[in-house]
SERO-4910 file (N, C-alpha, C, O; in steps of 0.05 Angstrom, whole numbers):
BEGIN
 pado doro    nc1    nc2    nc3   cac1   cac2   cac3    cc1    cc2    cc3    oc1    oc2    oc3
  Met    A    326   -441    110    303   -450     94    301   -435     68    304   -410     67
  Asn    A    296   -450     47    293   -437     21    263   -432     16    247   -450     18
  Ser    A    256   -407     11    229   -400      5    224   -404    -25    243   -407    -40
  Pro    A    198   -404    -34    193   -405    -62    208   -384    -77    210   -361    -68
  Gly    A    220   -391   -100    236   -372   -115    265   -376   -109    282   -362   -120
  His    A    272   -396    -91    300   -404    -85    316   -382    -72    340   -382    -74
  Ile    A    303   -363    -58    317   -344    -42    316   -353    -13    295   -357     -2
  Gln    A    340   -357     -1    341   -366     26    334   -343     45    347   -322     45
  Val    A    314   -348     61    305   -328     81    322   -332    106    316   -349    122
  Asp    A    343   -316    108    360   -317    132    359   -291    148    342   -274    142
  Glu    A    376   -289    167    375   -265    185    378   -239    169    364   -220    175
  Glu    A    395   -239    149    401   -214    134    377   -207    118    370   -183    116
  Val    A    364   -226    105    340   -220     88    317   -210    106    304   -191     98
  Leu    A    313   -223    129    292   -213    147    298   -185    157    279   -169    159
  Ala    A    323   -180    163    330   -153    172    324   -132    151    314   -111    157
  Lys    A    331   -138    126    325   -120    104    296   -116    100    287    -94     94
  Tyr    A    280   -137    104    251   -135    102    239   -117    123    224    -99    117
  Leu    A    248   -121    148    238   -104    170    246    -75    167    232    -57    175
  Ser    A    269    -71    154    280    -44    151    270    -31    125    277     -8    120
  Gly    A    254    -45    109    243    -34     85    263    -32     62    260    -16     44
  Glu    A    285    -49     64    306    -47     44    308    -72     26    327    -75     11
  Ala    A    288    -90     29    288   -115     13    281   -109    -16    265    -91    -22
  Ser    A    292   -125    -34    285   -123    -62    257   -135    -66    247   -149    -47
  Pro    A    243   -131    -89    217   -143    -93    218   -173    -90    200   -185    -78
  Glu    A    239   -186   -100    241   -215    -98    245   -224    -69    233   -244    -61
  Glu    A    261   -209    -54    266   -216    -26    240   -212    -10    234   -228      8
  Ala    A    226   -190    -16    200   -184     -2    180   -207     -6    167   -216     12
  Met    A    178   -216    -31    160   -238    -37    169   -264    -25    153   -280    -16
  Ala    A    196   -268    -23    206   -292    -11    199   -293     19    191   -314     29
  Val    A    201   -270     32    194   -269     61    164   -274     64    156   -289     82
  Asp    A    148   -262     47    119   -266     48    112   -295     45     95   -306     59
  Asn    A    125   -309     25    120   -337     21    129   -354     44    116   -373     52
  Trp    A    152   -347     55    163   -361     79    144   -360    102    140   -379    116
  Val    A    132   -336    107    113   -333    129     89   -350    124     78   -362    143
  Lys    A     79   -351    100     55   -366     93     59   -396     93     40   -411     96
  Ala    A     84   -405     90     90   -433     86     88   -449    112     84   -474    111
  Asp    A     91   -436    135     94   -452    160     83   -435    183     89   -411    185
  Asp    A     67   -447    201     55   -433    223     77   -423    242     74   -401    254
  Asp    A     99   -438    246    120   -429    264    133   -404    252    140   -385    267
  Asn    A    137   -404    226    149   -380    213    131   -356    217    140   -334    224
  Arg    A    105   -360    214     86   -338    217     86   -327    245     86   -303    250
  Arg    A     86   -345    266     86   -336    293    112   -321    300    111   -301    314
  Leu    A    134   -331    290    160   -317    294    159   -290    282    168   -270    294
  Phe    A    149   -288    257    149   -262    243    130   -243    258    137   -219    261
  Glu    A    107   -252    267     88   -235    281    101   -224    307     97   -200    313
  Gln    A    115   -240    322    128   -231    346    149   -210    339    151   -189    352
  Ala    A    165   -216    319    186   -197    311    174   -171    302    184   -149    308
  Met    A    153   -172    286    140   -148    276    128   -131    299    130   -106    298
  Lys    A    116   -144    318    105   -129    341    126   -114    356    122    -91    364
  Val    A    149   -127    361    170   -113    375    182    -90    358    188    -69    368
  Trp    A    184    -95    332    194    -74    313    176    -50    314    185    -27    315
  Glu    A    149    -55    313    130    -33    313    131    -18    340    126      6    341
  Gly    A    138    -33    361    140    -21    388    162     -1    391    162     15    409
  Thr    A    182     -2    372    204     17    374    195     45    366    209     64    371
  Asn    A    172     48    352    163     74    343    147     88    365    122     88    365
  Thr    A    161    100    384    148    114    406    144    143    400    131    156    416
  Gly    A    154    153    378    150    181    371    128    183    351    111    165    348
  Ser    A    127    206    337    107    210    316    114    194    292    136    183    290
  Tyr    A     95    192    273     99    177    249    123    186    234    137    171    221
  Trp    A    129    213    235    151    224    220    178    221    235    198    230    225
  Gln    A    177    208    258    202    204    273    206    174    278    209    165    301
  Leu    A    206    158    256    209    129    258    237    122    268    256    137    263
  Pro    A    240    100    282    267     91    289    284     86    265    274     79    244
  Asp    A    310     91    267    328     87    245    329     57    239    338     41    256
  Pro    A    321     48    215    321     19    209    349      7    210    352    -17    214
  Gln    A    370     24    208    397     13    208    404      1    235    421    -17    237
  Ile    A    390     10    256    395     -1    283    388    -30    283    404    -47    292
  Thr    A    364    -37    275    355    -65    274    371    -81    254    379   -103    259
  Leu    A    377    -69    231    392    -83    210    419    -91    220    428   -113    216
  Thr    A    433    -72    234    460    -78    245    458    -99    266    475   -118    267
  Ala    A    438    -97    284    436   -117    305    431   -145    294    443   -164    303
  Leu    A    413   -147    274    407   -173    263    431   -184    248    436   -209    249
  Arg    A    446   -167    234    469   -177    219    491   -187    238    504   -207    233
  Thr    A    494   -172    261    513   -181    281    506   -208    292    523   -226    296
  Gln    A    480   -211    297    470   -237    307    474   -259    287    481   -282    294
  Ala    A    470   -252    261    473   -272    240    502   -282    239    507   -306    235
  Leu    A    522   -264    242    550   -272    241    557   -289    266    575   -306    264
  Ala    A    544   -284    288    551   -298    313    538   -325    315    546   -342    331
  Lys    A    518   -331    298    503   -356    301    519   -380    292    514   -402    302
  Ser    A    539   -377    274    555   -400    265    581   -389    255    584   -366    249
  Ser    A    601   -407    252    627   -399    242    628   -399    212    631   -421    200
  Gly    A    624   -376    200    626   -373    171    602   -381    155    602   -379    131
  Arg    A    581   -391    168    557   -400    153    532   -389    167    528   -394    191
  Ile    A    516   -375    151    491   -364    162    470   -385    160    463   -394    138
  Lys    A    459   -393    182    439   -414    182    412   -403    173    407   -379    177
  Ala    A    395   -420    162    368   -412    156    353   -405    182    360   -415    203
  Ile    A    334   -387    180    321   -377    204    305   -399    218    285   -409    207
  Arg    A    314   -406    242    298   -423    259    302   -413    288    303   -428    307
  Trp    A    304   -386    290    307   -374    317    283   -383    334    262   -389    323
  Ser    A    286   -383    360    263   -385    377    251   -358    379    264   -337    375
  Ile    A    225   -357    385    211   -331    387    225   -314    409    227   -290    406
  Ala    A    233   -327    431    245   -312    453    271   -299    443    276   -276    450
  Ala    A    287   -313    428    313   -302    419    308   -278    401    321   -258    403
  Ala    A    288   -280    383    282   -258    365    272   -234    380    280   -211    374
  Val    A    255   -239    400    245   -217    416    267   -203    431    268   -178    432
  Leu    A    285   -219    444    307   -207    459    325   -191    441    335   -169    448
  Leu    A    330   -201    417    348   -187    398    336   -160    390    350   -140    390
  Leu    A    310   -160    383    298   -135    375    294   -116    399    294    -92    395
  Leu    A    290   -128    423    289   -110    446    316    -96    450    317    -73    459
  Gly    A    338   -110    443    364    -97    444    365    -74    425    376    -53    431
  Ala    A    354    -78    401    353    -57    381    336    -34    391    342    -10    387
  Thr    A    314    -41    405    297    -20    417    313     -3    437    310     22    437
  Gly    A    329    -17    453    345     -2    472    365     17    459    368     40    468
  Leu    A    377      8    437    395     26    422    379     50    412    389     73    413
  Tyr    A    355     45    402    339     67    392    332     87    414    333    111    409
  Val    A    324     76    437    316     94    459    340    112    466    337    136    471
  Gly    A    364    101    467    388    117    472    392    138    451    398    161    457
  Trp    A    388    130    426    391    149    404    370    171    406    375    194    401
  Gln    A    345    163    414    324    183    416    329    203    438    325    227    435
  Lys    A    340    193    461    346    212    483    368    231    474    367    255    481
  Lys    A    387    221    459    409    238    450    399    261    433    410    283    433
  Asn    A    377    255    418    367    275    400    341    288    410    327    302    395
  Ala    A    335    285    436    310    295    447    308    325    446    286    336    444
  Leu    A    331    339    447    331    368    447    326    379    419    322    403    416
  Gln    A    328    362    398    324    372    371    294    373    365    281    352    365
  Pro    A    283    397    359    254    399    353    248    384    327    264    385    309
  Pro    A    224    372    325    216    359    301    213    379    278    205    402    282
  Leu    A    220    370    254    217    388    231    188    392    223    172    373    224
  Ala    A    181    416    215    154    422    206    150    408    180    168    407    163
  Leu    A    126    398    176    119    383    151    114    403    129    103    425    133
  Ile    A    122    395    105    115    410     81     88    398     71     87    374     67
  Thr    A     69    415     67     42    405     58     36    417     31     39    441     26
  Arg    A     26    400     13     17    408    -14    -12    399    -18    -18    375    -16
  Thr    A    -30    418    -23    -58    412    -27    -67    422    -54    -63    445    -62
  Ala    A    -80    404    -70    -92    412    -95   -120    422    -90   -136    407    -79
  Gln    A   -126    446    -98   -153    457    -94   -172    448   -116   -183    427   -115
  Asp    A   -175    466   -136   -194    460   -158   -182    447   -182   -196    438   -200
  Ile    A   -155    447   -184   -142    436   -207   -119    417   -198   -111    418   -175
  Thr    A   -111    400   -216    -89    381   -209    -63    396   -204    -56    415   -219
  Leu    A    -49    388   -184    -24    401   -176     -1    381   -179     -3    358   -170
  Gln    A     21    390   -191     46    374   -192     67    385   -173     71    409   -173
  Asp    A     79    367   -158     99    376   -138    124    359   -142    123    335   -141
  Thr    A    146    373   -145    172    359   -146    182    355   -118    187    375   -103
  Leu    A    186    330   -110    193    324    -83    223    327    -78    238    331    -98
  Pro    A    233    327    -53    261    332    -48    281    314    -62    303    322    -67
  Asp    A    272    290    -69    290    271    -83    287    272   -113    297    255   -127
  His    A    272    292   -122    265    296   -151    244    277   -161    240    275   -186
  Ser    A    232    261   -144    208    247   -152    185    266   -157    186    289   -149
  Leu    A    165    257   -172    143    275   -180    117    265   -169    110    241   -173
  Ala    A    102    282   -155     76    275   -145     55    291   -160     57    316   -162
  Thr    A     35    277   -171     13    290   -185    -11    287   -167    -22    265   -163
  Ile    A    -20    310   -156    -41    310   -135    -68    318   -147    -70    340   -159
  Gln    A    -88    301   -144   -114    307   -155   -129    328   -138   -124    330   -114
  Pro    A   -148    343   -150   -163    363   -135   -176    352   -109   -187    330   -109
  Gly    A   -173    367    -88   -184    359    -62   -166    341    -46   -174    331    -25
  Ser    A   -141    336    -56   -123    317    -43    -99    332    -31    -92    354    -40
  Thr    A    -86    319    -12    -63    332      2    -41    311      7    -47    288     14
  Ile    A    -16    320      4      7    304     13     23    320     33     22    345     33
  Ala    A     38    306     50     55    319     70     80    303     74     79    279     73
  Tyr    A    103    317     78    128    304     81    148    323     95    143    347     96
  Thr    A    170    312    105    189    328    119    208    341     99    214    330     78
  Pro    A    219    365    105    238    378     87    262    360     82    274    350    100
  Gly    A    269    357     56    292    342     49    289    312     54    309    297     52
  Phe    A    265    303     60    261    275     67    280    266     89    295    246     86
  Ser    A    281    281    111    298    274    133    289    247    145    265    240    144
  Gly    A    308    232    154    302    205    165    312    183    147    324    189    126
  Ala    A    307    159    155    318    136    141    302    128    116    312    113     99
  Ala    A    278    139    113    261    132     90    248    158     80    246    178     94
  Arg    A    239    157     55    224    179     44    194    174     49    181    158     36
  Glu    A    184    188     69    157    183     79    137    205     69    143    229     71
  Ile    A    115    195     58     94    213     48     68    206     62     61    182     64
  Gln    A     53    226     72     26    222     83      7    232     61      8    255     53
  Leu    A    -12    215     53    -31    222     31    -59    222     42    -67    204     56
  Ser    A    -74    243     34   -103    243     39   -116    249     12   -114    271      1
  Gly    A   -129    228      0   -142    232    -26   -130    215    -48   -128    191    -45
  Asn    A   -122    228    -70   -115    214    -95    -90    227   -107    -90    251   -112
  Ala    A    -69    211   -111    -45    222   -123    -30    200   -137    -32    176   -131
  Thr    A    -14    208   -157      3    190   -172     32    198   -167     39    222   -167
  Phe    A     50    178   -163     78    183   -157     96    171   -178     94    147   -184
  Asp    A    114    187   -188    136    177   -206    162    180   -190    172    202   -187
  Val    A    172    157   -181    192    157   -159    220    153   -170    225    136   -187
  Thr    A    238    170   -161    266    167   -167    278    144   -151    274    142   -127
  Ser    A    292    126   -165    302    102   -152    324    109   -132    342    125   -137
  Asn    A    322     98   -108    342    100    -87    339     77    -68    326     79    -47
  Pro    A    352     54    -74    348     30    -57    356     34    -28    346     20    -11
  Val    A    374     52    -23    384     57      4    363     71     21    363     68     46
  Lys    A    346     86      8    326    102     23    298     96     12    290    109     -8
  Pro    A    283     78     24    257     69     13    238     93     12    239    112     27
  Phe    A    219     91     -7    198    111    -11    172     98     -2    164     78    -13
  Arg    A    159    110     18    134     99     29    112    120     29    117    143     35
  Val    A     88    111     23     64    128     25     45    116     45     38     92     43
  Arg    A     36    132     64     16    123     83    -11    136     76    -12    160     73
  Val    A    -32    120     73    -59    130     67    -78    113     85    -80     89     81
  Gly    A    -91    126    103   -108    112    122    -91     93    139    -71    101    150
  Asp    A   -100     68    141    -86     48    157    -65     33    140    -51     16    151
  Ile    A    -62     40    115    -46     25     96    -20     39     90    -19     64     89
  Gln    A      2     24     87     27     35     77     33     22     50     29     -2     46
  Val    A     43     38     32     51     29      6     81     35      3     89     58      3
  Gln    A     97     14      0    126     17     -3    134     12    -32    126     -8    -44
  Val    A    149     31    -43    157     29    -71    179      9    -74    200     10    -61
  Leu    A    175    -10    -93    195    -28   -101    202    -23   -131    217    -37   -143
  Gly    A    190     -1   -142    193      6   -170    190     36   -175    202     51   -161
  Thr    A    173     44   -194    174     72   -202    147     86   -202    143    104   -186
  Val    A    129     79   -220    105     95   -224     80     81   -213     74     58   -221
  Phe    A     66     94   -195     41     82   -184     22    104   -175     30    127   -171
  Arg    A     -3     96   -172    -24    115   -164    -37    104   -139    -41     80   -136
  Val    A    -44    122   -120    -58    114    -95    -82    132    -92    -81    156    -95
  Trp    A   -105    120    -85   -128    136    -78   -146    121    -59   -145     97    -56
  Glu    A   -163    136    -45   -179    126    -23   -208    135    -26   -213    158    -34
  Asp    A   -227    117    -21   -255    125    -19   -266    115      8   -251    105     25
  Ser    A   -292    116     11   -304    108     37   -300     78     43   -301     71     67
  Gln    A   -298     62     22   -297     33     27   -270     20     21   -264     -1     32
  His    A   -253     33      4   -229     21     -5   -205     40     -4   -208     64     -4
  Ile    A   -181     28     -3   -156     42    -10   -145     27    -33   -141      3    -32
  Arg    A   -139     41    -55   -132     28    -80   -104     37    -89    -96     60    -85
  Val    A    -90     18   -102    -64     24   -114    -63     13   -142    -71    -10   -146
  Gln    A    -53     28   -161    -50     19   -188    -21     24   -196    -10     45   -194
  Val    A     -8      3   -207     20      3   -214     23      4   -244     15    -14   -258
  Asn    A     35     26   -254     40     28   -282     68     19   -290     72      9   -313
  Ala    A     87     20   -272    114     11   -278    127      4   -251    123     17   -231
  Gly    A    144    -17   -252    158    -26   -228    141    -43   -210    125    -60   -220
  Ala    A    143    -39   -184    128    -55   -165    126    -40   -138    142    -23   -132
  Val    A    105    -46   -123    101    -35    -97     91    -57    -78     80    -77    -87
  Lys    A     96    -52    -52     85    -70    -32     63    -54    -17     69    -33     -6
  Met    A     39    -65    -16     17    -53     -2     11    -70     23      5    -93     20
  Tyr    A     12    -58     47     10    -74     70     -2    -60     94     -3    -35     95
  Arg    A    -12    -76    113    -22    -67    139    -12    -86    159    -20   -110    159
  Asn    A      5    -77    177     18    -95    196     33   -117    181     49   -110    164
  Glu    A     27   -142    187     42   -164    173     27   -174    148     37   -191    134
  Asp    A      3   -164    143    -13   -173    120     -9   -153     97     -7   -129    101
  Gly    A     -7   -164     73     -3   -146     50      0   -162     24     -1   -186     23
  Ile    A      3   -147      2      7   -158    -24     29   -142    -39     33   -119    -33
  Val    A     42   -156    -58     61   -143    -76     48   -140   -103     39   -159   -115
  Leu    A     48   -115   -114     36   -109   -140     58   -102   -159     76    -86   -153
  Lys    A     57   -114   -183     77   -107   -204     63    -92   -227     39    -88   -226
  Ser    A     79    -83   -246     68    -68   -269     45    -83   -282     47   -106   -287
  Gly    A     23    -68   -286      0    -80   -298    -20    -91   -278    -39   -104   -286
  Gln    A    -15    -87   -252    -33    -97   -232    -44    -74   -215    -32    -53   -212
  Ala    A    -67    -79   -204    -79    -61   -185    -87    -76   -160    -93   -100   -161
  Gly    A    -86    -63   -137    -94    -76   -112   -112    -58    -96   -110    -33    -98
  Ser    A   -129    -70    -80   -147    -54    -63   -148    -66    -36   -145    -90    -32
  Tyr    A   -153    -49    -16   -157    -58     12   -185    -51     20   -193    -28     20
  Glu    A   -201    -72     27   -228    -68     36   -228    -62     66   -221    -78     82
  Lys    A   -236    -37     72   -234    -28    100   -252    -45    118   -244    -51    141
  Ala    A   -276    -51    109   -295    -65    127   -286    -93    133   -290   -103    156
  His    A   -273   -107    114   -266   -135    118   -236   -138    123   -226   -160    127
  His    A   -221   -116    123   -191   -117    128   -179   -137    109   -164   -155    118
  Arg    A   -185   -134     83   -176   -154     63   -164   -140     39   -173   -120     30
  Phe    A   -142   -152     29   -128   -143      5   -137   -159    -19   -141   -183    -18
  Ile    A   -141   -145    -42   -149   -159    -67   -131   -149    -90   -125   -125    -92
  Thr    A   -122   -168   -106   -105   -161   -129   -121   -164   -155   -137   -183   -158
  Asp    A   -117   -146   -174   -131   -147   -199   -112   -137   -221    -92   -125   -215
  Ser    A   -119   -143   -246   -103   -133   -269   -114   -106   -278   -138   -101   -274
  Ile    A    -98    -90   -291   -107    -65   -302   -100    -64   -332    -82    -79   -340
  Pro    A   -113    -47   -348   -106    -45   -376    -77    -36   -379    -67    -20   -363
  Ala    A    -64    -46   -400    -37    -38   -405    -35     -8   -410    -54      4   -420
  Val    A    -12      4   -403     -8     32   -407    -13     39   -437     -1     26   -454
  Gly    A    -29     58   -442    -34     66   -470    -60     54   -481    -70     63   -502
  Thr    A    -71     34   -467    -96     22   -475   -119     40   -469   -122     50   -446
  Arg    A   -136     46   -489   -158     64   -484   -183     49   -475   -190     28   -486
  Leu    A   -195     59   -453   -219     47   -442   -244     56   -456   -244     76   -471
  Pro    A   -266     41   -453   -291     47   -468   -302     75   -460   -295     86   -439
  Ser    A   -320     85   -477   -334    110   -472   -364    104   -470   -374     86   -485
  Phe    A   -378    118   -453   -407    114   -449   -421    141   -447   -409    160   -436
  Thr    A   -445    142   -457   -463    165   -452   -490    154   -443   -504    142   -459
  Phe    A   -497    159   -419   -522    150   -408   -541    174   -404   -534    194   -391
  Thr    A   -565    172   -416   -585    194   -414   -610    182   -401   -624    167   -414
  Asn    A   -615    190   -377   -638    179   -362   -640    149   -364   -662    138   -367
  Ala    A   -617    136   -362   -616    107   -365   -620     93   -338   -611    103   -317
  Ser    A   -633     70   -338   -638     55   -314   -611     43   -305   -594     37   -321
  Leu    A   -608     38   -279   -584     26   -269   -580     -2   -280   -558    -12   -283
  Lys    A   -602    -16   -285   -601    -43   -297   -588    -41   -325   -571    -58   -332
  Asp    A   -597    -22   -341   -586    -19   -368   -557    -11   -367   -541    -20   -383
  Ile    A   -550      7   -349   -522     15   -345   -505     -9   -338   -483    -12   -349
  Ala    A   -515    -25   -319   -500    -48   -310   -495    -68   -333   -474    -80   -336
  Thr    A   -515    -71   -350   -513    -90   -373   -491    -81   -392   -475    -97   -401
  Gln    A   -490    -55   -397   -469    -45   -415   -441    -47   -403   -422    -54   -417
  Leu    A   -439    -42   -377   -413    -44   -364   -404    -74   -362   -380    -79   -364
  Glu    A   -423    -92   -359   -416   -120   -358   -403   -129   -384   -383   -143   -384
  Lys    A   -414   -120   -407   -404   -127   -433   -376   -114   -438   -358   -127   -449
  Ala    A   -374    -89   -430   -349    -74   -436   -326    -83   -419   -303    -84   -429
  Tyr    A   -330    -91   -393   -308    -97   -375   -306   -126   -368   -289   -134   -353
  Gly    A   -325   -143   -379   -324   -171   -373   -329   -178   -344   -317   -195   -332
  Ile    A   -349   -163   -332   -355   -167   -304   -384   -176   -301   -399   -178   -320
  His    A   -391   -182   -276   -419   -190   -269   -429   -172   -247   -416   -169   -227
  Val    A   -452   -160   -251   -464   -142   -232   -487   -155   -217   -505   -166   -230
  Val    A   -486   -155   -191   -507   -167   -174   -521   -145   -158   -508   -130   -144
  Phe    A   -548   -144   -161   -564   -125   -146   -573   -138   -120   -589   -157   -121
  Lys    A   -564   -129    -97   -573   -139    -72   -602   -131    -66   -617   -145    -53
  Asn    A   -610   -108    -77   -637    -98    -75   -648    -94   -103   -639    -75   -117
  Lys    A   -667   -110   -112   -677   -109   -140   -689    -82   -146   -691    -74   -170
  Lys    A   -699    -67   -126   -712    -41   -131   -691    -22   -143   -699     -3   -157
  Leu    A   -666    -26   -138   -645     -8   -148   -642     -9   -178   -632     10   -190
  Glu    A   -652    -30   -190   -649    -33   -220   -664    -11   -234   -656     -4   -257
  Ala    A   -685      0   -222   -701     21   -235   -690     49   -231   -700     68   -244
  Cys    A   -670     52   -214   -659     79   -210   -647     89   -237   -636     73   -252
  Thr    A   -649    115   -242   -639    126   -267   -619    148   -263   -619    161   -242
  Met    A   -601    151   -282   -582    173   -281   -573    180   -309   -576    164   -328
  Ser    A   -561    204   -312   -550    213   -337   -521    221   -332   -516    237   -314
  Ser    A   -503    210   -348   -475    217   -345   -459    206   -369   -468    189   -383
  Ser    A   -436    218   -373   -418    209   -394   -391    201   -382   -381    214   -364
  Phe    A   -379    180   -393   -353    171   -384   -335    166   -409   -343    152   -427
  Asp    A   -311    176   -408   -293    173   -431   -266    163   -420   -253    177   -405
  Asn    A   -258    139   -427   -232    127   -420   -230    126   -389   -209    134   -378
  Lys    A   -251    116   -376   -250    113   -347   -251     84   -338   -262     67   -352
  Thr    A   -238     78   -316   -238     51   -305   -266     44   -293   -282     62   -288
  Lys    A   -271     18   -290   -296     10   -279   -298     20   -250   -320     26   -240
  Glu    A   -275     21   -235   -276     31   -208   -285     60   -207   -301     67   -189
  Phe    A   -276     76   -226   -284    104   -227   -314    106   -232   -328    122   -219
  Ile    A   -323     91   -252   -352     93   -259   -370     84   -236   -390     98   -231
  Phe    A   -363     63   -223   -380     54   -201   -378     73   -177   -397     75   -161
  Asp    A   -356     86   -173   -354    107   -153   -374    129   -159   -387    139   -141
  Val    A   -375    138   -184   -394    159   -192   -423    150   -188   -439    165   -178
  Ile    A   -428    125   -195   -455    114   -192   -463    114   -162   -485    121   -155
  Ser    A   -444    106   -145   -449    106   -116   -457    133   -106   -476    136    -90
  Ile    A   -442    154   -114   -447    181   -104   -473    192   -116   -489    204   -102
  Thr    A   -477    187   -142   -500    199   -156   -527    187   -146   -546    201   -142
  Leu    A   -527    161   -142   -552    147   -136   -555    139   -107   -574    126    -99
  Asn    A   -535    146    -90   -536    140    -62   -538    110    -57   -555    100    -42
  Val    A   -521     95    -71   -520     66    -68   -491     58    -61   -473     74    -62
  Gln    A   -488     32    -53   -461     22    -47   -453      2    -68   -467    -17    -74
  Cys    A   -429      6    -80   -419    -12   -101   -393    -24    -90   -373    -10    -85
  Arg    A   -393    -50    -87   -370    -65    -77   -359    -83    -99   -374   -100   -109
  Ile    A   -333    -80   -106   -321    -95   -127   -304   -117   -116   -286   -112   -100
  Glu    A   -310   -142   -123   -293   -165   -115   -285   -180   -140   -301   -195   -151
  Lys    A   -261   -175   -149   -250   -187   -174   -268   -180   -197   -269   -157   -205
  Asp    A   -282   -200   -209   -299   -194   -232   -328   -191   -226   -345   -192   -244
  Thr    A   -335   -188   -201   -363   -185   -193   -366   -158   -178   -350   -151   -161
  Val    A   -388   -144   -185   -395   -119   -171   -422   -123   -157   -441   -130   -169
  Tyr    A   -422   -117   -131   -446   -120   -115   -457    -92   -109   -444    -75    -98
  Ile    A   -482    -87   -117   -495    -61   -113   -517    -64    -92   -535    -81    -95
  Ser    A   -516    -48    -71   -535    -50    -49   -543    -22    -40   -532     -2    -49
  Gly    A   -564    -21    -23   -573      5    -13   -603      4    -10   -617    -14    -19
  Met    A   -613     24      5   -642     26     10   -657     39    -13   -680     33    -18
  Gly    A   -644     57    -27   -657     71    -49   -638     89    -64   -613     86    -60
  Cys    A   -648    107    -80   -630    124    -95   -642    152    -97   -666    156    -92
  Asn    A   -625    171   -104   -634    199   -106   -651    202   -131   -645    191   -152
  Glu    A   -672    218   -129   -689    223   -152   -678    247   -168   -689    255   -188
***
């Protein structure tokens, strides 16, 4: 079957996708293939569940993706003489195949059971921004109050980072060894170079300055390219894609002195081309004083949320402000 973009989603492409080795175009082709047909979606969900079931160890001891990749490629060669057919496996065949890969992994795990897990390297930014050169010479810029953790030398089949807080990554290209960041329930897989990840109480956000990344949770996710931002709404388990200002574009500056939230919202609406909706009209009278220079609307509304004890939810070009009251 040919997916949108004229990339044929066959056994090899699906194997690369499950192993985190697909190109941005192949990743999007698989995503489109899954969305195009209910049978495709059910097959993919079954395969994904079995794949996730191979991870019986800790997050830092993931099964070697090459095991599944090799198994799927072997199956692809056996399916026909000299011609790889488009994916129309039965769900049972896919499950049995991946269970075989699981068995290979279990054997590999037993063989290495006596090897103690490597201690994680942890980097925490205290009061100032911290820059850390990673084992592959990628650069992590960690914001105050944030922490990253990874294994020495990026042992394993992928370069895995655990993030708590806010960090920007400038990643060295290595298609053979994917670079992944886990933050909360979300994984961000690098398909390019420079991106930022941060988390608050309601969202997990990713901003891509160059290249591309895949932001996903289980089988659901989005691909973000340069000039795009994406967020995951924790409460609704939903991904949202948005555009960001081009690199080098300067954002507006504001100085609010005992200004009402209604007046602040009016200025932000004009500056960012958004619409602000007050769920509780009493919140319009709340006041605050603050200055913002070259800050995104997400940053400003996060500050408003903390300062006035309100909730600000951004959905594309609309911001919903709710809450019982605000701090005096």
